[in-house]
PAMI-706674 format. One record per residue (C-alpha): residue number from 1; residue in three letters; chain; x, y, z. Coordinates in steps of 0.25 Angstrom, whole numbers, plus 5000, padded with zeros to 4 digits. Example, Ala and Ser with C-alpha at 12.3 -4.5 7.8 and 13.67 -1.06 7.14 Angstrom:
> num;residuo;cadena;east;north;up
> 1;ALA;A;5049;4982;5031
> 2;SER;A;5055;4996;5029
//
This chain:
> num;residuo;cadena;east;north;up
> 1;UNK;A;5023;5043;4953
> 2;UNK;A;5012;5035;4946
> 3;UNK;A;5015;5031;4932
> 4;UNK;A;5010;5038;4920
> 5;UNK;A;5004;5031;4908
> 6;UNK;A;5002;5037;4894
> 7;UNK;A;4990;5032;4888
> 8;UNK;A;4996;5031;4874
> 9;UNK;A;4989;5021;4865
> 10;UNK;A;4999;5013;4856
> 11;UNK;A;4992;5011;4842
> 12;UNK;A;4992;4997;4838
> 13;UNK;A;4998;4991;4851
> 14;UNK;A;4989;4979;4850
> 15;UNK;A;4989;4978;4835
> 16;UNK;A;4998;4971;4826
> 17;UNK;A;4995;4971;4811
> 18;UNK;A;4980;4975;4813
> 19;UNK;A;4978;4963;4823
> 20;UNK;A;4978;4963;4838
> 21;UNK;A;4991;4958;4845
> 22;UNK;A;4989;4946;4854
> 23;UNK;A;4993;4954;4866
> 24;UNK;A;4980;4962;4865
> 25;UNK;A;4973;4950;4871
> 26;UNK;A;4982;4949;4882
> 27;UNK;A;4980;4964;4885
> 28;UNK;A;4965;4962;4885
> 29;UNK;A;4966;4951;4894
> 30;UNK;A;4975;4958;4904
> 31;UNK;A;4965;4970;4905
> 32;UNK;A;4954;4960;4908
> 33;UNK;A;4962;4954;4919
> 34;UNK;A;4966;4968;4925
> 35;UNK;A;4958;4964;4938
> 36;UNK;A;4969;4954;4942
> 37;UNK;A;4977;4967;4945
> 38;UNK;A;4965;4973;4953
> 39;UNK;A;4963;4982;4940
> 40;UNK;A;4950;4984;4933
> 41;UNK;A;4949;4978;4919
> 42;UNK;A;4938;4988;4915
> 43;UNK;A;4948;4999;4917
> 44;UNK;A;4955;4994;4905
> 45;UNK;A;4942;4991;4897
> 46;UNK;A;4945;4976;4897
> 47;UNK;A;4932;4970;4894
> 48;UNK;A;4930;4980;4882
> 49;UNK;A;4944;4977;4877
> 50;UNK;A;4942;4962;4877
> 51;UNK;A;4930;4964;4868
> 52;UNK;A;4937;4974;4859
> 53;UNK;A;4949;4963;4858
> 54;UNK;A;4939;4953;4853
> 55;UNK;A;4934;4962;4842
> 56;UNK;A;4948;4967;4839
> 57;UNK;A;4953;4952;4838
> 58;UNK;A;4944;4948;4827
> 59;UNK;A;4950;4946;4813
> 60;UNK;A;4949;4959;4805
> 61;UNK;A;4946;4968;4817
> 62;UNK;A;4944;4982;4813
> 63;UNK;A;4956;4991;4814
> 64;UNK;A;4949;5002;4821
> 65;UNK;A;4944;4992;4831
> 66;UNK;A;4958;4986;4833
> 67;UNK;A;4964;5000;4835
> 68;UNK;A;4953;5003;4845
> 69;UNK;A;4956;4991;4853
> 70;UNK;A;4971;4993;4852
> 71;UNK;A;4970;5007;4858
> 72;UNK;A;4960;5002;4869
> 73;UNK;A;4969;4990;4873
> 74;UNK;A;4981;4999;4874
> 75;UNK;A;4975;5009;4883
> 76;UNK;A;4969;4999;4892
> 77;UNK;A;4982;4992;4893
> 78;UNK;A;4990;5004;4896
> 79;UNK;A;4980;5008;4907
> 80;UNK;A;4981;4993;4913
> 81;UNK;A;4996;4994;4913
> 82;UNK;A;4996;5007;4919
> 83;UNK;A;4986;5003;4930
> 84;UNK;A;4994;4990;4932
> 85;UNK;A;5007;4997;4934
> 86;UNK;A;5004;5009;4942
> 87;UNK;A;4990;5007;4947
> 88;UNK;A;4976;5012;4942
> 89;UNK;A;4975;5023;4953
> 90;UNK;A;4985;5034;4955
> 91;UNK;A;4988;5032;4970
> 92;UNK;A;4990;5047;4972
> 93;UNK;A;4975;5049;4969
> 94;UNK;A;4971;5041;4981
> 95;UNK;A;4983;5044;4990
> 96;UNK;A;4986;5058;4989
> 97;UNK;A;5000;5057;4995
> 98;UNK;A;5003;5044;4988
> 99;UNK;A;5015;5047;4978
> 100;UNK;A;5022;5034;4974
> 101;UNK;A;5032;5035;4963
> 102;UNK;A;5031;5023;4953
> 103;UNK;A;5045;5025;4946
> 104;UNK;A;5045;5024;4931
> 105;UNK;A;5032;5029;4924
> 106;UNK;A;5024;5017;4918
> 107;UNK;A;5021;5020;4903
> 108;UNK;A;5010;5010;4900
> 109;UNK;A;5009;5013;4886
> 110;UNK;A;5024;5010;4883
> 111;UNK;A;5023;4998;4892
> 112;UNK;A;5012;4992;4885
> 113;UNK;A;5018;4995;4871
> 114;UNK;A;5030;4988;4875
> 115;UNK;A;5023;4976;4881
> 116;UNK;A;5015;4974;4868
> 117;UNK;A;5027;4976;4859
> 118;UNK;A;5035;4965;4867
> 119;UNK;A;5023;4956;4868
> 120;UNK;A;5024;4955;4883
> 121;UNK;A;5011;4961;4887
> 122;UNK;A;5008;4952;4899
> 123;UNK;A;5022;4953;4904
> 124;UNK;A;5022;4968;4903
> 125;UNK;A;5009;4969;4910
> 126;UNK;A;5013;4961;4922
> 127;UNK;A;5026;4969;4923
> 128;UNK;A;5017;4981;4924
> 129;UNK;A;5011;4976;4937
> 130;UNK;A;5018;4980;4950
> 131;UNK;A;5030;4970;4952
> 132;UNK;A;5026;4967;4966
> 133;UNK;A;5024;4953;4971
> 134;UNK;A;5013;4958;4980
> 135;UNK;A;5006;4963;4968
> 136;UNK;A;5005;4950;4961
> 137;UNK;A;5001;4943;4974
> 138;UNK;A;4990;4953;4976
> 139;UNK;A;4985;4950;4962
> 140;UNK;A;4984;4935;4965
> 141;UNK;A;4977;4938;4978
> 142;UNK;A;4967;4947;4971
> 143;UNK;A;4964;4935;4962
> 144;UNK;A;4962;4926;4974
> 145;UNK;A;4953;4936;4982
> 146;UNK;A;4944;4938;4970
> 147;UNK;A;4942;4923;4969
> 148;UNK;A;4939;4921;4983
> 149;UNK;A;4925;4916;4987
> 150;UNK;A;4918;4927;4994
> 151;UNK;A;4907;4918;4999
> 152;UNK;A;4914;4918;5013
> 153;UNK;A;4911;4933;5014
> 154;UNK;A;4896;4932;5010
> 155;UNK;A;4892;4930;5024
> 156;UNK;A;4898;4940;5034
> 157;UNK;A;4906;4935;5046
> 158;UNK;A;4898;4937;5058
> 159;UNK;A;4903;4947;5068
> 160;UNK;A;4911;4942;5080
> 161;UNK;A;4905;4943;5094
> 162;UNK;A;4912;4954;5101
> 163;UNK;A;4920;4957;5088
> 164;UNK;A;4931;4948;5092
> 165;UNK;A;4932;4932;5090
> 166;UNK;A;4944;4926;5097
> 167;UNK;A;4949;4912;5093
> 168;UNK;A;4940;4901;5100
> 169;UNK;A;4927;4909;5099
> 170;UNK;A;4914;4906;5092
> 171;UNK;A;4910;4913;5079
> 172;UNK;A;4898;4912;5070
> 173;UNK;A;4906;4915;5058
> 174;UNK;A;4917;4904;5058
> 175;UNK;A;4912;4898;5045
> 176;UNK;A;4913;4911;5037
> 177;UNK;A;4926;4915;5044
> 178;UNK;A;4932;4902;5040
> 179;UNK;A;4927;4903;5026
> 180;UNK;A;4933;4917;5024
> 181;UNK;A;4947;4913;5030
> 182;UNK;A;4947;4901;5021
> 183;UNK;A;4943;4909;5008
> 184;UNK;A;4954;4920;5012
> 185;UNK;A;4965;4909;5014
> 186;UNK;A;4967;4911;5029
> 187;UNK;A;4961;4897;5031
> 188;UNK;A;4964;4885;5023
> 189;UNK;A;4952;4879;5014
> 190;UNK;A;4944;4869;5022
> 191;UNK;A;4946;4875;5035
> 192;UNK;A;4934;4870;5044
> 193;UNK;A;4925;4880;5051
> 194;UNK;A;4929;4879;5066
> 195;UNK;A;4918;4879;5077
> 196;UNK;A;4925;4891;5084
> 197;UNK;A;4935;4902;5080
> 198;UNK;A;4948;4895;5082
> 199;UNK;A;4959;4887;5076
> 200;UNK;A;4962;4889;5061
> 201;UNK;A;4951;4899;5060
> 202;UNK;A;4958;4908;5069
> 203;UNK;A;4971;4906;5061
> 204;UNK;A;4964;4910;5049
> 205;UNK;A;4959;4923;5055
> 206;UNK;A;4973;4926;5060
> 207;UNK;A;4978;4923;5045
> 208;UNK;A;4967;4933;5040
> 209;UNK;A;4971;4943;5051
> 210;UNK;A;4985;4943;5047
> 211;UNK;A;4982;4945;5032
> 212;UNK;A;4973;4957;5035
> 213;UNK;A;4981;4965;5044
> 214;UNK;A;4974;4961;5057
> 215;UNK;A;4979;4956;5071
> 216;UNK;A;4981;4941;5069
> 217;UNK;A;4974;4937;5082
> 218;UNK;A;4964;4928;5077
> 219;UNK;A;4953;4936;5083
> 220;UNK;A;4941;4939;5074
> 221;UNK;A;4939;4953;5077
> 222;UNK;A;4932;4965;5069
> 223;UNK;A;4944;4968;5061
> 224;UNK;A;4947;4954;5057
> 225;UNK;A;4932;4951;5054
> 226;UNK;A;4931;4964;5046
> 227;UNK;A;4943;4959;5037
> 228;UNK;A;4936;4945;5036
> 229;UNK;A;4924;4951;5030
> 230;UNK;A;4931;4958;5019
> 231;UNK;A;4927;4950;5006
> 232;UNK;A;4937;4945;4996
> 233;UNK;A;4932;4955;4985
> 234;UNK;A;4936;4967;4994
> 235;UNK;A;4950;4960;4997
> 236;UNK;A;4952;4959;4982
> 237;UNK;A;4949;4974;4980
> 238;UNK;A;4959;4976;4991
> 239;UNK;A;4970;4968;4983
> 240;UNK;A;4966;4976;4971
> 241;UNK;A;4969;4989;4978
> 242;UNK;A;4982;4984;4983
> 243;UNK;A;4986;4980;4969
> 244;UNK;A;4983;4994;4964
> 245;UNK;A;4992;5000;4975
> 246;UNK;A;5003;4991;4972
> 247;UNK;A;5003;4996;4957
> 248;UNK;A;5006;5010;4963
> 249;UNK;A;5018;5007;4971
> 250;UNK;A;5033;5008;4968
> 251;UNK;A;5037;4995;4977
> 252;UNK;A;5048;4990;4968
> 253;UNK;A;5056;5003;4966
> 254;UNK;A;5066;4998;4976
> 255;UNK;A;5076;4994;4978
> 256;UNK;A;5071;4996;4992
> 257;UNK;A;5058;5000;4997
> 258;UNK;A;5050;5002;5010
> 259;UNK;A;5035;5000;5009
> 260;UNK;A;5024;5003;5020
> 261;UNK;A;5011;4997;5017
> 262;UNK;A;5002;5005;5026
> 263;UNK;A;4989;4996;5028
> 264;UNK;A;4998;4984;5031
> 265;UNK;A;5007;4992;5041
> 266;UNK;A;5019;4986;5035
> 267;UNK;A;5033;4991;5030
> 268;UNK;A;5041;4983;5020
> 269;UNK;A;5055;4986;5016
> 270;UNK;A;5060;4979;5004
> 271;UNK;A;5071;4978;4993
> 272;UNK;A;5068;4976;4978
> 273;UNK;A;5077;4965;4972
> 274;UNK;A;5075;4961;4957
> 275;UNK;A;5061;4966;4958
> 276;UNK;A;5058;4958;4971
> 277;UNK;A;5054;4964;4984
> 278;UNK;A;5063;4959;4996
> 279;UNK;A;5057;4964;5009
> 280;UNK;A;5067;4967;5019
> 281;UNK;A;5059;4972;5031
> 282;UNK;A;5044;4972;5034
> 283;UNK;A;5038;4979;5046
> 284;UNK;A;5025;4984;5053
> 285;UNK;A;5022;4999;5052
> 286;UNK;A;5013;5009;5058
> 287;UNK;A;5006;5019;5048
> 288;UNK;A;4997;5031;5049
> 289;UNK;A;4984;5031;5056
> 290;UNK;A;4973;5028;5046
> 291;UNK;A;4964;5039;5052
> 292;UNK;A;4972;5051;5050
> 293;UNK;A;4987;5049;5048
> 294;UNK;A;4988;5039;5036
> 295;UNK;A;5002;5035;5031
> 296;UNK;A;5003;5041;5017
> 297;UNK;A;5007;5032;5005
> 298;UNK;A;5019;5036;4997
> 299;UNK;A;5033;5033;4993
> 300;UNK;A;5046;5040;4997
> 301;UNK;A;5061;5037;4998
> 302;UNK;A;5066;5035;5013
> 303;UNK;A;5078;5044;5014
> 304;UNK;A;5082;5045;5029
> 305;UNK;A;5081;5037;5042
> 306;UNK;A;5081;5045;5054
> 307;UNK;A;5085;5038;5067
> 308;UNK;A;5080;5043;5081
> 309;UNK;A;5071;5053;5073
> 310;UNK;A;5064;5065;5078
> 311;UNK;A;5049;5066;5076
> 312;UNK;A;5045;5079;5070
> 313;UNK;A;5030;5078;5074
> 314;UNK;A;5022;5083;5062
> 315;UNK;A;5015;5096;5064
> 316;UNK;A;5001;5089;5062
> 317;UNK;A;5004;5079;5073
> 318;UNK;A;5010;5090;5082
> 319;UNK;A;4998;5098;5081
> 320;UNK;A;4987;5087;5082
> 321;UNK;A;4994;5078;5092
> 322;UNK;A;5008;5083;5098
> 323;UNK;A;5004;5097;5103
> 324;UNK;A;4991;5094;5109
> 325;UNK;A;4997;5082;5116
> 326;UNK;A;5009;5091;5122
> 327;UNK;A;4998;5101;5127
> 328;UNK;A;4991;5090;5134
> 329;UNK;A;5004;5083;5139
> 330;UNK;A;5016;5092;5139
> 331;UNK;A;5024;5080;5145
> 332;UNK;A;5023;5073;5131
> 333;UNK;A;5033;5083;5126
> 334;UNK;A;5045;5078;5134
> 335;UNK;A;5040;5063;5134
> 336;UNK;A;5040;5062;5119
> 337;UNK;A;5053;5070;5117
> 338;UNK;A;5046;5081;5109
> 339;UNK;A;5052;5095;5105
> 340;UNK;A;5049;5107;5097
> 341;UNK;A;5057;5111;5085
> 342;UNK;A;5056;5125;5079
> 343;UNK;A;5056;5129;5065
> 344;UNK;A;5071;5132;5066
> 345;UNK;A;5074;5119;5072
> 346;UNK;A;5075;5123;5086
> 347;UNK;A;5071;5112;5096
> 348;UNK;A;5063;5116;5108
> 349;UNK;A;5060;5106;5119
> 350;UNK;A;5051;5114;5128
> 351;UNK;A;5036;5111;5127
> 352;UNK;A;5028;5124;5127
> 353;UNK;A;5014;5129;5122
> 354;UNK;A;5022;5139;5113
> 355;UNK;A;5029;5128;5106
> 356;UNK;A;5017;5120;5104
> 357;UNK;A;5010;5132;5098
> 358;UNK;A;5022;5133;5089
> 359;UNK;A;5020;5119;5084
> 360;UNK;A;5006;5121;5081
> 361;UNK;A;5010;5134;5073
> 362;UNK;A;5020;5126;5065
> 363;UNK;A;5032;5134;5071
> 364;UNK;A;5038;5122;5079
> 365;UNK;A;5037;5107;5078
> 366;UNK;A;5038;5096;5088
> 367;UNK;A;5047;5084;5087
> 368;UNK;A;5050;5072;5095
> 369;UNK;A;5065;5068;5098
> 370;UNK;A;5071;5055;5096
> 371;UNK;A;5068;5045;5107
> 372;UNK;A;5060;5033;5111
> 373;UNK;A;5047;5040;5110
> 374;UNK;A;5049;5047;5096
> 375;UNK;A;5037;5044;5087
> 376;UNK;A;5046;5040;5076
> 377;UNK;A;5054;5030;5084
> 378;UNK;A;5069;5029;5082
> 379;UNK;A;5069;5029;5067
> 380;UNK;A;5063;5037;5055
> 381;UNK;A;5063;5033;5040
> 382;UNK;A;5061;5045;5032
> 383;UNK;A;5056;5046;5017
> 384;UNK;A;5053;5060;5015
> 385;UNK;A;5039;5063;5010
> 386;UNK;A;5028;5073;5011
> 387;UNK;A;5020;5066;5021
> 388;UNK;A;5031;5066;5031
> 389;UNK;A;5030;5050;5033
> 390;UNK;A;5041;5041;5037
> 391;UNK;A;5044;5028;5043
> 392;UNK;A;5048;5027;5058
> 393;UNK;A;5049;5019;5070
> 394;UNK;A;5040;5021;5082
> 395;UNK;A;5040;5021;5098
> 396;UNK;A;5027;5013;5098
> 397;UNK;A;5031;5000;5091
> 398;UNK;A;5019;4993;5098
> 399;UNK;A;5010;4998;5087
> 400;UNK;A;5017;4989;5077
> 401;UNK;A;5009;4977;5084
> 402;UNK;A;4996;4982;5079
> 403;UNK;A;4990;4976;5067
> 404;UNK;A;4985;4990;5062
> 405;UNK;A;4996;5001;5063
> 406;UNK;A;4991;5014;5059
> 407;UNK;A;4995;5023;5070
> 408;UNK;A;5005;5033;5064
> 409;UNK;A;5004;5048;5060
> 410;UNK;A;5007;5043;5046
> 411;UNK;A;5022;5039;5047
> 412;UNK;A;5025;5024;5046
> 413;UNK;A;5031;5018;5059
> 414;UNK;A;5040;5005;5056
> 415;UNK;A;5041;4993;5066
> 416;UNK;A;5055;4989;5062
> 417;UNK;A;5063;5002;5060
> 418;UNK;A;5077;4995;5061
> 419;UNK;A;5073;4985;5050
> 420;UNK;A;5068;4996;5041
> 421;UNK;A;5081;5005;5044
> 422;UNK;A;5090;4993;5040
> 423;UNK;A;5082;4991;5027
> 424;UNK;A;5083;5006;5024
> 425;UNK;A;5098;5007;5027
> 426;UNK;A;5102;4993;5022
> 427;UNK;A;5111;5000;5012
> 428;UNK;A;5119;5007;5023
> 429;UNK;A;5126;4996;5030
> 430;UNK;A;5131;5006;5041
> 431;UNK;A;5117;5007;5046
> 432;UNK;A;5116;4993;5052
> 433;UNK;A;5105;4989;5062
> 434;UNK;A;5113;4993;5074
> 435;UNK;A;5116;5007;5069
> 436;UNK;A;5101;5009;5065
> 437;UNK;A;5097;5005;5079
> 438;UNK;A;5107;5014;5085
> 439;UNK;A;5103;5026;5077
> 440;UNK;A;5088;5023;5081
> 441;UNK;A;5091;5023;5096
> 442;UNK;A;5101;5035;5096
> 443;UNK;A;5090;5045;5100
> 444;UNK;A;5097;5055;5091
> 445;UNK;A;5090;5058;5077
> 446;UNK;A;5099;5055;5065
> 447;UNK;A;5095;5054;5050
> 448;UNK;A;5102;5046;5039
> 449;UNK;A;5099;5048;5024
> 450;UNK;A;5097;5034;5017
> 451;UNK;A;5107;5032;5006
> 452;UNK;A;5096;5025;4997
> 453;UNK;A;5082;5030;4999
> 454;UNK;A;5072;5019;5001
> 455;UNK;A;5058;5021;4995
> 456;UNK;A;5046;5020;5005
> 457;UNK;A;5032;5017;5000
> 458;UNK;A;5020;5018;5009
> 459;UNK;A;5009;5009;5002
> 460;UNK;A;4995;5005;5005
> 461;UNK;A;4991;4990;5002
> 462;UNK;A;4980;4983;5009
> 463;UNK;A;4983;4970;5003
> 464;UNK;A;4996;4963;5002
> 465;UNK;A;5002;4949;4999
> 466;UNK;A;5013;4945;5009
> 467;UNK;A;5018;4934;5018
> 468;UNK;A;5019;4923;5008
> 469;UNK;A;5007;4927;4999
> 470;UNK;A;4997;4930;5009
> 471;UNK;A;4987;4941;5006
> 472;UNK;A;4985;4952;5016
> 473;UNK;A;4975;4964;5018
> 474;UNK;A;4976;4976;5026
> 475;UNK;A;4966;4987;5030
> 476;UNK;A;4964;4999;5021
> 477;UNK;A;4970;5007;5032
> 478;UNK;A;4969;5021;5026
> 479;UNK;A;4957;5018;5016
> 480;UNK;A;4967;5019;5004
> 481;UNK;A;4961;5006;4998
> 482;UNK;A;4947;5013;4998
> 483;UNK;A;4953;5025;4991
> 484;UNK;A;4960;5016;4980
> 485;UNK;A;4947;5007;4978
> 486;UNK;A;4939;5020;4976
> 487;UNK;A;4949;5025;4966
> 488;UNK;A;4950;5012;4958
> 489;UNK;A;4935;5012;4957
> 490;UNK;A;4934;5026;4951
> 491;UNK;A;4932;5026;4935
> 492;UNK;A;4944;5027;4927
> 493;UNK;A;4947;5038;4917
> 494;UNK;A;4950;5032;4903
> 495;UNK;A;4964;5035;4899
> 496;UNK;A;4966;5045;4887
> 497;UNK;A;4974;5038;4876
> 498;UNK;A;4987;5046;4874
> 499;UNK;A;4985;5054;4887
> 500;UNK;A;4995;5052;4899
> 501;UNK;A;4989;5047;4912
> 502;UNK;A;4987;5034;4920
> 503;UNK;A;4972;5033;4918
> 504;UNK;A;4972;5030;4933
> 505;UNK;A;4960;5033;4942
> 506;UNK;A;4960;5048;4945
> 507;UNK;A;4955;5050;4959
> 508;UNK;A;4957;5059;4970
> 509;UNK;A;4953;5054;4984
> 510;UNK;A;4958;5061;4996
> 511;UNK;A;4961;5052;5008
> 512;UNK;A;4952;5054;5021
> 513;UNK;A;4964;5056;5030
> 514;UNK;A;4978;5062;5028
> 515;UNK;A;4990;5052;5027
//
């Protein structure tokens, strides 16, 4: 669960013999530069504290003034450390089904007291940040995007005739397009403006498309043009939201983890060694439809693998899709290898109106037998959760070739199930690749319990640094960034000294569609 901070002010934390400790200046400077983390200095009264510091630093400063400054700085630093360590917004307030365990509770008051006492405030504050390479990489990217010259965005790029410009065509916006790609780093400085859309300019567009989750065809279409029209300030905000999300996540609680980043449509399986991430497998995934079957965000432990699985069709899907289809096309029942299962476990392989009515009443369920048409493919990775979400293969692998891959009912389909199974079972040497494939192809369902559960975290990050330090942006597929942005803009409630609580933004925003 999210960490809890007691707002307990330590009297005289910044005072020594009636004078301010040297570390007080460092603390005030840290609060003033909180925006380097995508945080807001005003949340910590940074400007007022700088003025108060100047007054408290004068020789013979009044003891009441010193005590007041000491208390205000302590409260502000506790809030800053709490925000830096666990985030400014409670994720459960914007994702109602988001329940991520953060391990040991973070006591900002004790942490701050120890940092000041050991004269290691700067080191302690840095250690409170997420210890993730991508966090510091995004921090650096935030600074770069804030410093970008926005002049190239002052004049909108003109629309493309027919909404599609192929290499070799003419375009009135070549100068503006070249300027934007140079500013963003997709073309080198000094790149001349060509007479036609060709050559290095096409290469620059392909680079931009790769970094924005678009098909890398070099064609200037509507989706590419829309992304090119996003100004640097909006991208900087996107990075700030990604930093906030990283502060929520238990991504180093290893020793092994599987992380699915929904907007990126990518799964990564990695090990933690000496605090460093060693990625063992990366693969494309298919996630829930943005319109009505969104994949929820949560963390659970994978405990089972089911080979040649049955697909127990969820009642909602059976009512809305399967039963109506069977009434329209009865042959679908045999074609798809379907069967009915009663409440006592009896299997019925006869299609009838009475059985379909029993499904609608909740007295029977429909399941699909193992086989080449099974919707789960030939393997299912189970991490028990209230949403009945799992990882699985698919009989429709051609969908992995799409650049946007939200096609499922909420579960996550994986492109390389054998590689994932090898990662999950790497501590069970008897499960080599040949045995894994044989179990997948057997056609008879079997389940194994993992000796060591593997945490699975489903996350939502729309900006990321990868592939040698390149910055990538992804579409806000489910509108979660919009929710987080609104939550962060809400006024904060001032912490009550001595009372328990995070001081986080108290919001309650329902998502528009079920996950």
